[in-house]
C-alpha positions as CSV (number, residue, x, y, z in Angstrom):
1,X,101.9,81.4,92.7
2,X,99.2,80.7,90.2
3,X,97.8,77.5,91.6
4,X,96.6,76.7,95.1
5,X,98.1,73.3,95.8
6,X,95.5,72.6,98.5
7,X,92.6,73.7,96.2
8,X,91.1,75.8,99.0
9,X,88.0,77.8,98.4
10,X,87.1,81.3,99.6
11,X,84.8,79.6,102.2
12,X,87.8,77.6,103.4
13,X,89.8,80.7,103.9
14,X,86.9,82.5,105.7
15,X,86.4,79.5,108.0
16,X,90.0,79.5,108.8
17,X,89.9,83.2,109.5
18,X,87.0,82.7,111.9
19,X,88.8,79.9,113.7
20,X,92.0,81.9,114.1
21,X,90.0,84.9,115.4
22,X,88.2,82.6,117.9
23,X,91.6,81.2,119.0
24,X,93.0,84.6,119.7
25,X,95.2,84.7,116.6
26,X,94.1,88.0,114.9
27,X,97.1,88.4,112.6
28,X,96.5,84.9,111.1
29,X,92.8,85.7,110.9
30,X,93.6,88.9,109.0
31,X,95.9,87.1,106.5
32,X,93.3,84.4,105.8
33,X,90.5,86.9,105.4
34,X,92.7,89.0,103.1
35,X,93.5,85.9,100.9
36,X,89.8,85.2,100.7
37,X,89.1,88.8,99.6
38,X,91.8,88.5,97.0
39,X,90.2,85.4,95.5
40,X,86.7,87.0,95.1
41,X,85.8,88.5,91.7
42,X,83.2,90.9,93.0
43,X,84.7,94.1,94.4
44,X,81.8,94.7,96.7
45,X,82.2,91.2,98.2
46,X,85.9,91.7,98.7
47,X,85.2,95.0,100.5
48,X,82.7,93.2,102.7
49,X,85.2,90.5,103.6
50,X,87.8,93.1,104.4
51,X,85.4,95.1,106.6
52,X,84.4,92.1,108.6
């Protein structure tokens, strides 16, 4: 997939990850955080997202 049909931003994915973590859905939180990290251009930022 080369285009995000919902036009979600990295911040949207991170917000979703936080919401899923707070709701007790760690696997979905992980998937959303991983997608956010994948969309970041800076390797250091991606590592930070994955670490959190």
